[in-house]
N, C-alpha and C positions, 0 to 999 in steps of 0.2 A: 657575381651574385645574382640569383634570379630575382625578378622584381617583387615576387610575393614574399620571399624571405627578408627583403629589405625592410618590410613593415614590422618585423619582430624586434622585441627589445633584446639587449645583449645576452641576457641569460636564456631567453627562449631560443635565440639563434645558436647558442652554445649547445643546448640540449638537442637541437635538430642535427647539428653537424657532428656530434660525438657518436661515431658508429664503430669504433675500434675496441671498445671495452664495454662490459656490462654497465648499464646506466640506470640509476634511480633518480627520477625527477620528483622532488617534493614540491607539489604544486598547491599553493594556498588557495583558499576559496576565491573564485572570480579572477584567477591569474592566467586564464587562457590555456588550460591543459589540453583541451580537445584540439585546439589550433596547433599546438606543438606536435601532437600525434599525427594529425593529418599532413602537416608540413613535412614531418620526418618521413612519412610514407612517400611523398612526392620527391623528397631529396634522395632517398635510397634508390628510387626508380631512375632518377636523372643521373645518379652515380653509376648506373649500369647493372644494378640488381633487378632482374626481371620481376614484375609484380606478382607472378605466380609463385614466387619464393618468399613472399612477404605475407604475414598474417597479423591482424590486429584484433584483439578480443576485448570485450567489455561485458557488462552484466545485464543490460536490457536491450530489447529489440529497438526501442526508441533511440537509445544512444548509438547503436550500430547503424541505424538508418541515417542519423545525423552525420556520423563519420563518413559514410559512403557518399552522401550528398556533397560534403565539403571536399573530399578527395576528387570527386568528378569535376569540380571547378578548377582543380590544380593540374590534372592529367587528362590527356585525350584518351579515347577508347583503346587505342593500340597500347599506350603506355600502361594503362590500368588493367589490361586483360589478365584474368586469372587471379587477381588480388582477392585475398580472403579477409573480409571484415564481418565479424559475427559475434555472437555471445559465446561464452565459454561452453555452454551446453550444446549449441549448434555445432561447434567444432568437434566436441566429443561425439555427437551423434554421427557426424561425417566419418570419424575414425572408426567407430563401432560398425557402421554399415559397410564400410570398405573392407574391414578386417573380420567380418562376421565368422568366416571359416576358422580362423585361428582361435577365435573366442568360443567356438563350438555352437554357433547359432546358424539357423537357416537364413537365407537372404531376406525373407519377408518378415523380419522381426517387428514386434509391436512395442510401442512406448506406452507404459501404464501411467496415467495421471494419478493425482493424489486420491481421488475417489475410487479408482480401480484398485489401487494398492490397499486402501482401507477395506474394501470388500473382500479382497483376498486374505488379508490378515484376520478379519472376522471369521471367514470360512475356516482358516487354519486353527484358530482358537476354539471354535465350536467343535472341531473334530479332535482336538488335543487339549482338554481342559487343564492338564498339568502345566501348559505353557502360559496360562493366564486367562483372565475373564474376557470374553468377546467385547464387553462394554468398555474395556480398556484399550481397544484397538488404536485409538488416536494417540494415546500416550506412548504405546509401543512403536507406532509409526514415527513419532518424533525422536524417540531414543535411537531407533535404527538409522534414521536419517542423520542424526548427530554422529553416530559411529562411522557411517560412510563418508561424511564430510571431514572427519578427523583422521581418515585413512586407517581405520581399525577394522580388521577382518573378523568374521564370526568367532574363529578360534581364539584370536586375541581378546575379543570381548568376553569370551567365556573364561579365559585365564585371568582376566582382570576383575571378574565379578566378585563383589564383596558381600553379597547377600543373595538369598534364593530368588528374589524378584529379578535382580540383574542377570542371574544365571538363566532364568526362564526366558527373559527377553533375548539373551544371546542365542539360546536354542531356537527361538522363534525367528531370529535374524537368519540363521542358517536354513531353516525351513522355508522362509520367504524366498531366499535366493534359489533354492532347489525348485520351488514351484514356478518362479519366474522363468527359470531355464526350461522347465517342462512346457510352459506356455509359449516358449520362444519370445519372451518379453523382457524388457528392462524398465526400471523406473528412472525417474528424473536424476537421482543422485548417482545411478550407475553410469550415466553419460560421462562423468568425470572419472569415477573409480575404475571402470573397466579398461579405458585406454591406459591408465597408469599401470595396472596389473599386466596388461598386454605388453607394454614396453619393458617392464621388468623381466618378463619371462621369455621374450622373443627379441634378442638383440638385432636380428636382421630387419625385423619390422620397425624397430626403433630407429635404426640407421636410415631406413627408407623415408620415414617421416621427418627426420632431421635434415635430410637432403631436400625434401620438399619445402619445409619451412626453415629457410636459412636466416630469417630475421623475424623476431616476435616482438610485438608491442602490446602491452597490457594496460588497460585503462582501469581506474578505480582500484588500484592494486591493494589498498588497505582493506578492501572487502573480501580478499581471497581467503578461502579456508585451507586447511593443511593439504587436502587432496588436490586442490587447484595448484598449490605451490609445487607439489610433487610432479604434476603434469608439466609445469613450466620447466622444471629441472630436467625432466626426461626429454623434452623437446629441444632444449637449447644446449645440453651437455656442458662439458667443462669450459668451453670457449665462452659460453654465456653471451651469445649474439642476441641481446634483447635490450629493450627500454621498458621499464615499468614506471607508470605515472600514478602517484597517489598522494594522500594527505593524511598523516597519522592523526591530525586533529579532527578529521571527519570520519573516523572509524566508529560507526554506531550500530554495527550488526553482529556483535558478539553472540547474541541470542540465536543467530542464524548460522553460527559456526565460523564467522570471520575472525581472523587472527591478526591484529595490528602488529604482533610480534614478527610476522613475515617480513616486515620492513627491516628489522635488525638481523633476522636470519640470513638475509642476502649478504650482509657484510662478512658473516662467518663462512658461508658457502662459496662466495666469490670474492677472494682477497683483492682482485683488480677492480672491484666495483668503484665507480665514480658517482658522486652525488652532486646534483645541481638543484638549487632552491629557486623557485619562482615566488617572489614576494610582492611584486607590483599587482595590485588589485584594480581591475577595470570596471568594477561594478558599484562599489559603495563609497559614500562620503567618508571623510576622514574621522569624524567623531564615532561613527559606527565601527570602523576598523580599530580605533583606539580602544573602544569598549571590548571588542572581540579579543584583541591582543591581551588585555588585562585579565579577562576571564580565563582564557585558555592557559595563561602563564601559571595558573595554579595546578596544572597537571605536570607530571614529570615528562621530560623530553630527551630522547637520544639526539635528535637533530633540532636545534633551536631555529625558529624563523619568526619574522615579524612583518605582518602585512602593512602596506602603505598605499596611498592613492594620490593621484594628481587631480582629483575631481573636486577639491575644495573641502572645507570642514563640514559644511552642512548644518542641519538643525541639531539641537540637543535631544537626547533620548528621553522620552517621558515615562514616568512610572505612575500609574493610576491605581488607587485603592478603592475597593467597593465593599459595601456592607454584606453582600451575599452574591451568589452566582446569577440571580435574576437581574440585580442591579448592574452587574458586570456586563451581561449580554445587552441590556437596554442601552447603556452608555456607549459601549463600543460601536454598536450599529448606528446610534445617533451621531457619533464622531465621524464615522465613514460617510454618512449622508451629508452632514454639514461640510466636511472637508471637500467632498466631490463638488458640491454646489459652489463652494468658495473658489475652488481652483479650476473648475470646468473640466475635471479629469474624467476617467472612465471607471466603471465598477471593476473592470479587470485589473486595475492598478493596485487593488487592495487584497491582502491575504490575512487570514486569521489562522494562527498556528497554535497547536495544543499538543499535550503529551499523550492523551488517550482519546479514542474515538467517542467515548461517552460524553465528552465535553462539548460536542458539537450541537447537541439537541436543542438547548435553549437559544443558541445563536441561529439555528435553522428557523426556529419558531418566530424569533424576532424579525429575521429577514423576510419571512413569508408575510408576517403582519404588516410590514412596511413596503410590500411589493418590490423588494430589492432582489434582482436575480442573483443566484448563487450557484456554486458548483462544488460538490464534495469530491475530494481526491484522496486516494490512498486509504480509504476506510469505508465503513458501512454507512450509507445514507439512511435517513429515517425510513425511506420506502423500501430499503433492501432487507429490513428485519422480517423474519419469517412470520411473526404474528401480524405485522401490518399487511403483508402479502395475503395471509389467510383471510383477514376481515375484508380486504378489498376484493378478493376472489369471490366471496359470498355476495357482496354487493354487485359485482360485475354480472354474476349469474342471475341475480334478481332483475336487473335492468335489461339484461340481454340473455335470455334462456338458450340461445344458440352458441354461447361462449364455451366451447369444449375444453379449452385450456383451463379456464376457471373451474369447470366441472371436475376435471381430473385432479385439481389441487385440493378441492374441498370434500370430495366423496369419501375420503378416509381421514379427514381432519375435522373433528376427532374420529378415532377409528370406529368403523361400522361393520367390520368383519366382511368386507367386500374384497375378495382376493383378485390377483392379476388374471386368473382364468376367467372369472366372471366379466371383468372389464374387457378382456380380449373378445369374448363372445358378444358383449354389448356393442363394442366398436364395429365388429363385422356386420351386425344387424343394422346399425345406424348407417353404415356405408352403403349397404344394399338398398336401404329405403331413401337414402339421400337426405337424412334429417340429423339434427343434433343429438348428442348423447342424452341430454335431459329429457327431450321429447321421447326418444327411443325407450328410455327406462320406464316410461309410464304406459307404454303400449302393451296390450294384452297379448298380441301376436309374438312378443318376445318370450313369453312364459315357457312354451315347449322346449326352448333351447337351453334353459337353465334349471338347476335344482330348485325346488320350491322355495327353500329358505333364501337363496340368493335373489330370486325374482322378487320375493316379498320385501327384502331389504331395499332393493333398488326402487321398487314401487312406493314404499313408505317414504323414502327420501324425496322422491319427485312430488309426492302429495304434500309433504311438509313444506317444501320450498314454494309450491304454488300457494298454499295458505299464508305463508309468511310474506310472500310478494304482495298478496292482496292487502295485508295489514300495512304495508309500507307505501301506500299511495297517499299523495297529498302532503300537507304540512307535518303530519305526525311521523313521517318516514324516519327522521333522524332519532327520535325517541325510541322508535321500534327496533333500532339496531341493538339496544341494550337487551330487549326481549329475545332477539335472535341469538345473542351470545349466551343468554341464560338457557335457552332451549337446548343448545348443543353442549351445555356444561363446559364452555370453553375455558373458564377459570381453572377447573379441575384438570383439564387437559394440559394447560400450561404448567401447573405444579408437577404433574406426573412426568412431563417431558423437559424439565429444566434441571440443570445439575444441582442447583441450590434454591432454597426458598427466596433468597435475595435476588437471584436471577429471574425467578418467576415474577417477583414483584416489579422488577424493572420492565419486564415484558408487558405486564398488566398496565403499568403506567403508560407505556407506549400506546397501547390500545385505547386507553381513556383519552390520551392526548389526540389521537386520530379522530375519535368520535366527536370530541369537543370542537376540534378544528373544522370538521365537515359541517357541523351545525353553524359555526361562525361564518364559514365560507358561503353557505347558502343564504344567510341573512345579510351579508355585507353588500350584496349586489342591490342595485336600485329596485329591480323586480326580483322577489325571492326565487331562488333556483330550486328545481326539483332534484330528486336523487340521481336521475340519469345524467343531468347536466353536471352535477357536482362530481360524480364518478368519472365522467369524461375529462373534466378539468384535472382531476387528480392523476389520472393515467397519463395525461400529457406531461405533467410535472415529472412523473416517474420516468418516462421515456427520456426526457431532457437530461435528468440526473444521471442516466446510465450511459451518456455519451463518453467517448474516450477523453483522456486527459488533454490531448492537444486541441480538443474542440471546446475548451472551457470558454473561449470568447470573452465578451464583455460582461463578466459575472464576477462577483466577489468569490475568491477561492477560500474554501475551508479545508484544512488538511492537518494530518499529524506532522510532527517535526521530522519523523522518519521519511514520510512521503515528500516532504519539501526539499529534501537533498537534491542538488542539481538544478533547482529552480531559483528564480529571482523575481522580486516585485518592487515597484517604487515605494510602496507603503506597507509595512508589516506590523501586525498586532500579535504579540506573544502573550497568550492568556494563561491564567492559572499558575502564575509564578509563585508557587507556595511549596513549602516543605511537604513531603508525601505525594505531591503531584509532579513537580520538577525541582529537585530530584524525586523520583518515584519511590514509594515506600519499599518496594521489593529490592530496589538497588541500594537503599539505605541499609536494609537488613542484611544484604549480602556483601556490603562494603564495596559496591561497584559504583562509587560516586564519579570516578573519572570518566566513564562512558556517558553518564548523565550530563556531565559538564561539556563533553564533546557534542552532545545532542543540543544543549543550549547554545553552544558556539555555532552549530549549523544554522539554528534559527536566527541568530543575530546577523550572520553573514548572508542571509537571504535578502536583507533590506538594502535598497539602493539609496533612497532619499530620506525616509523617516522611519523611526522604529519606536513603538510604544509597548511598554510592558504593563501587565495588568495582574492584580491579585485581589483575593477576597479576604476580609477579616474573619468572616464566618461562612461555612459551607455545610450543606446537608450531607451527612454520611450515614447510610443505613437508617434513614428516617429520623435522625437526630441532628440538631443544629450544633455544630462543633466549631470551636475557635481555630483559626488558621494562623500559621506563622509564615511571614514572607520568606521566599526562597533564599537560601544562603548565597545563591548566584547573584542576587541583586546587590549584596554587600561586597561582592568581588569585582563589581564594575567601578570605574573611576568616577568619583563623586562629581568632579568638575564637568563631566559630560552629561550628567543627569539633571532632569527637571522634575520636581515632585509638586504638581499643582496643588494638592491638598495641603501642603506645608505652607503655601502662600495664598491662602484664601482671600478672595476679593471681598471688599465691603459690599453690603446690599446695593448701595447706590452705583458702585462700579459694575456690579453684575448686571443691574438693570440697564445701564448705559450700553454695556457691551452687547446685551441682548438686542437692544434697539438698532445698534449698528449692524449686527449680523442680519437682522430682519430686513433692514434697508438694502443691504448688499444683495440679499437673496432676491428681493423684489426687482432690483436692477438687472440681475442676471436673467430672471424669468422674463422680464420685459424685453 
């Protein structure tokens, strides 16, 4: 036995050594699934299968990079030469590029991203109104993507259409494919669909790829859609030389086309399938796992499994109640600050997990107010909202008239009827003169190059901005932001460009929060800051927040439960544990509680040492204070593992004494 495989537990070792039959490894959270895959790659290579005939696929570049790094520690360069470790879509792109002739494409084919595809759909809809409204391009793109992921061709989509809207979308699907072919382009979903169609229609090419990939390993198998499953079948044939690793309890992407049913489909399509369960968890304390097991037991299972750990029982899980969302944010951030001081830990040890991105705003606000560094993952940061970027772009241009990126963002926000042709000529003139766009737009020498109306609009904008900048000098600068927004009728612009009035209100609320925060930021310093200094500080915050996930460093992590999958933290706070939030109202209405329970399970199993649940008794919804009901998932947790501090309130004397003790310990730590 190789010295690395000696470190595996018995079930992991069995999964690695089983290479003679199709294998499903049911890997519970934290059970070392990536290790099993990488060890198996090394084992196959040592058993004499050249690495060039082994392929391992997963869903993200980050996971593929981690896998490659681990394999590199197990095999030398010669042993690993030719190994394929990639995402599903990278493998698909490789197949499409190599077999472009059989697919009817030229060698230099283009990959359309989501924005390219949306632009093409809008163009098709504007030329053929009978296929739908150009404004509905996003909805059409989602529907067509769902068809491609479900392995449904345009003709099948048309045959299955039950109303005129679905029929029009199916026709649009066909037109999109024709146009993509004409442009010698494919979209993201085609990277899986086209190889499957290719293998179905060309047996010789299918055999060539089966000979190339003689053993296939699939990570996160529960997240595969129907087309990805068809690709697995085409590549592995009846022999089923594959290992798929997944966890039905962590299948949380049905909205993206994932089919947990693919786990059971394997048993039907491959009667020789063997199943190995990995149940030892190397991440979490016993109480956390007991809670996770109790919770997920409420879902039906084809394969039963129960996580266990040798890491000890750990702390009880706490459940905190709050009168509203403001109190929730304040207390959770106070808990983190206090716990970090008490234990001497890092900010990076803490994660705040939530169901929807909108829940992060108050926590961001509270973290900023307390100068606690934080990192937003898997969702929109406060600074990434278009309305925040708009306002900051105006302020950037006021403090730095040479900021051309800011100029281009605001020149038509709101719309000023300044077209791309005008901006092209303005850019050429500015480049010739070696000056910024704002300065160029105010120069009389530009006039002969433009139609009169275009020049007047540019000149009026430059003049207005100069006058506005003059008003924003000194301490009145922050109050003048309101006048700036009134001048450009920004409120009307938001209402015109938001899908609903409620969405416009949310965006306006963001703008108000930004202006209030800028003012507080300026006044908080010992010497009041001017507009330029405040804008510079904000831009630095924005840049830091746009760093990649792996650069989170020593910062509190804020993320959705979906984004948290695959990660782990010593201390986790799951907030908004209420009916209508978790489980989400849409899932309650559609009867999809099982996936919501899996999502809660993913959250629970992110925690290593401590886990805190939080809910509000009242929450603002659409401007009204409404009463909230605690999530049904709290009732599904084992009572003996929970601690409800509000149920055991301390007396005023005990509270005061505990406060003194905490203060004394903090002073000692600081000393």
